[in-house]
Legacy VTK file of the C-alpha trace (Angstrom):
# vtk DataFile Version 3.0
C-alpha trace
ASCII
DATASET POLYDATA
POINTS 158 float
-18.436 93.112 -119.967
-21.026 92.269 -117.141
-21.388 89.338 -115.146
-24.610 86.924 -115.599
-26.792 87.097 -112.751
-26.968 83.664 -110.946
-30.917 82.940 -111.135
-31.799 79.897 -108.930
-32.619 77.947 -112.111
-34.295 75.028 -109.730
-36.531 76.981 -107.876
-37.654 79.321 -111.374
-38.411 75.951 -112.668
-40.466 74.696 -110.175
-42.659 77.572 -110.384
-42.928 77.752 -113.991
-44.013 74.409 -113.748
-46.264 74.759 -110.892
-47.980 77.503 -113.089
-48.210 75.639 -115.841
-50.168 72.735 -114.377
-52.353 75.157 -112.236
-53.074 76.157 -116.008
-53.347 73.113 -117.482
-56.260 72.174 -115.084
-57.964 75.130 -116.395
-57.532 74.046 -120.071
-58.842 70.555 -119.606
-61.972 72.000 -117.793
-62.900 73.722 -120.996
-61.594 71.506 -123.389
-64.049 69.160 -121.759
-66.821 70.949 -121.903
-69.157 69.178 -124.296
-68.432 65.637 -121.951
-68.211 67.766 -118.792
-72.048 69.283 -119.779
-73.508 65.787 -121.098
-72.569 64.063 -117.704
-73.082 66.464 -115.029
-75.973 68.387 -116.025
-79.448 67.394 -116.680
-79.955 66.636 -120.674
-83.414 65.576 -122.151
-82.880 63.882 -125.315
-86.249 64.904 -126.861
-86.175 68.607 -125.848
-83.476 70.250 -128.638
-82.300 73.089 -126.183
-81.374 70.803 -123.456
-77.894 70.469 -125.225
-77.722 74.039 -125.403
-78.414 74.689 -121.596
-75.824 72.201 -120.756
-73.125 73.318 -122.309
-74.026 77.001 -120.978
-74.234 75.855 -117.890
-70.491 73.867 -117.771
-69.736 77.354 -119.297
-71.052 79.569 -116.402
-68.952 77.173 -113.758
-65.983 77.638 -116.199
-66.130 81.172 -115.307
-66.692 80.875 -112.005
-63.233 79.807 -111.683
-62.137 83.286 -112.884
-64.254 85.217 -110.373
-62.670 83.786 -107.880
-58.779 84.356 -108.994
-58.989 87.684 -107.131
-60.073 86.301 -104.232
-57.698 84.013 -104.063
-55.016 86.647 -104.655
-55.756 88.576 -101.859
-56.740 86.033 -99.007
-53.710 83.899 -100.423
-51.401 86.666 -100.827
-51.982 87.492 -96.766
-51.792 84.499 -95.638
-48.510 84.203 -97.604
-47.474 87.263 -95.699
-48.480 86.141 -92.340
-47.530 82.119 -92.569
-44.617 82.725 -95.100
-44.385 81.697 -99.059
-43.737 78.504 -98.711
-46.593 77.701 -96.488
-48.321 79.518 -99.115
-47.434 77.462 -101.984
-48.087 74.190 -100.157
-51.532 75.454 -99.244
-51.789 76.314 -102.809
-50.930 73.487 -104.269
-53.102 71.063 -101.732
-55.843 73.072 -102.345
-55.741 72.663 -106.526
-55.483 68.873 -105.879
-58.216 68.528 -103.494
-60.633 70.469 -106.481
-59.407 68.313 -109.170
-59.823 65.319 -106.866
-63.330 66.790 -106.198
-63.688 66.709 -110.237
-62.222 63.188 -110.905
-64.356 61.445 -108.298
-67.258 63.243 -108.470
-70.831 60.805 -109.684
-72.778 61.691 -113.032
-75.816 63.725 -113.211
-77.636 60.297 -113.685
-76.376 58.937 -110.465
-76.362 61.860 -107.531
-79.077 64.143 -109.120
-78.560 67.987 -108.305
-75.218 66.979 -105.871
-73.101 66.688 -109.242
-73.110 70.090 -110.633
-72.954 71.619 -106.854
-69.874 69.316 -106.617
-68.141 70.637 -109.824
-69.096 74.183 -108.724
-67.550 73.796 -105.266
-64.357 72.172 -107.176
-64.277 75.129 -109.442
-64.457 77.963 -106.850
-61.786 76.247 -105.065
-59.790 75.657 -108.311
-59.977 79.818 -108.928
-59.437 80.756 -105.444
-55.882 78.426 -105.585
-54.950 79.983 -109.092
-55.279 83.260 -107.740
-52.821 83.255 -105.179
-50.669 81.275 -107.208
-48.972 83.151 -109.369
-48.445 85.988 -106.953
-46.903 84.042 -103.849
-44.523 82.168 -106.639
-43.819 85.339 -107.758
-42.583 86.631 -104.194
-40.985 83.689 -103.221
-38.906 83.529 -106.261
-37.741 87.346 -105.706
-37.309 86.799 -101.827
-34.939 82.821 -102.333
-32.760 85.158 -104.885
-29.689 86.702 -104.367
-29.985 90.404 -103.668
-27.944 91.544 -106.635
-30.109 89.421 -109.194
-33.597 90.119 -107.703
-35.183 91.791 -110.665
-34.037 89.616 -112.986
-35.464 86.620 -111.237
-39.208 88.006 -111.334
-41.345 86.575 -114.152
-42.078 88.917 -117.210
-38.775 90.357 -116.856
LINES 1 159
158 0 1 2 3 4 5 6 7 8 9 10 11 12 13 14 15 16 17 18 19 20 21 22 23 24 25 26 27 28 29 30 31 32 33 34 35 36 37 38 39 40 41 42 43 44 45 46 47 48 49 50 51 52 53 54 55 56 57 58 59 60 61 62 63 64 65 66 67 68 69 70 71 72 73 74 75 76 77 78 79 80 81 82 83 84 85 86 87 88 89 90 91 92 93 94 95 96 97 98 99 100 101 102 103 104 105 106 107 108 109 110 111 112 113 114 115 116 117 118 119 120 121 122 123 124 125 126 127 128 129 130 131 132 133 134 135 136 137 138 139 140 141 142 143 144 145 146 147 148 149 150 151 152 153 154 155 156 157
């Protein structure tokens, strides 16, 4: 009978929770699209297409986060190679926190005009960049922290 591999459960749990929180931020933005559209984009009650345009602009800003993921994966992966995986994970978590703070405290379109959707756009770019670097860096960190004999069993998806 083969002996079970000892997996660093605490590290694995931290990586899973971190990844879940990264995607939670993406999902909250998607589910809140109608509210974000009303608050951060110009809506003219007299024009019937105004609501649709605001929804489409919000959806486009949601998609921008996905365009930044490969860039974040490359840049943050290189950062992790040079400065260490833990430093990269701290940077990634900080970037995600800053982007969420920008979205949380952004003024509405009524209060700030065009600055409101621009702040949301910047926050989504940073959020996508952060999410792109998180999975690869967390996976590499887990593999590096695992005992040599069980490193292959520590990687997600195995």
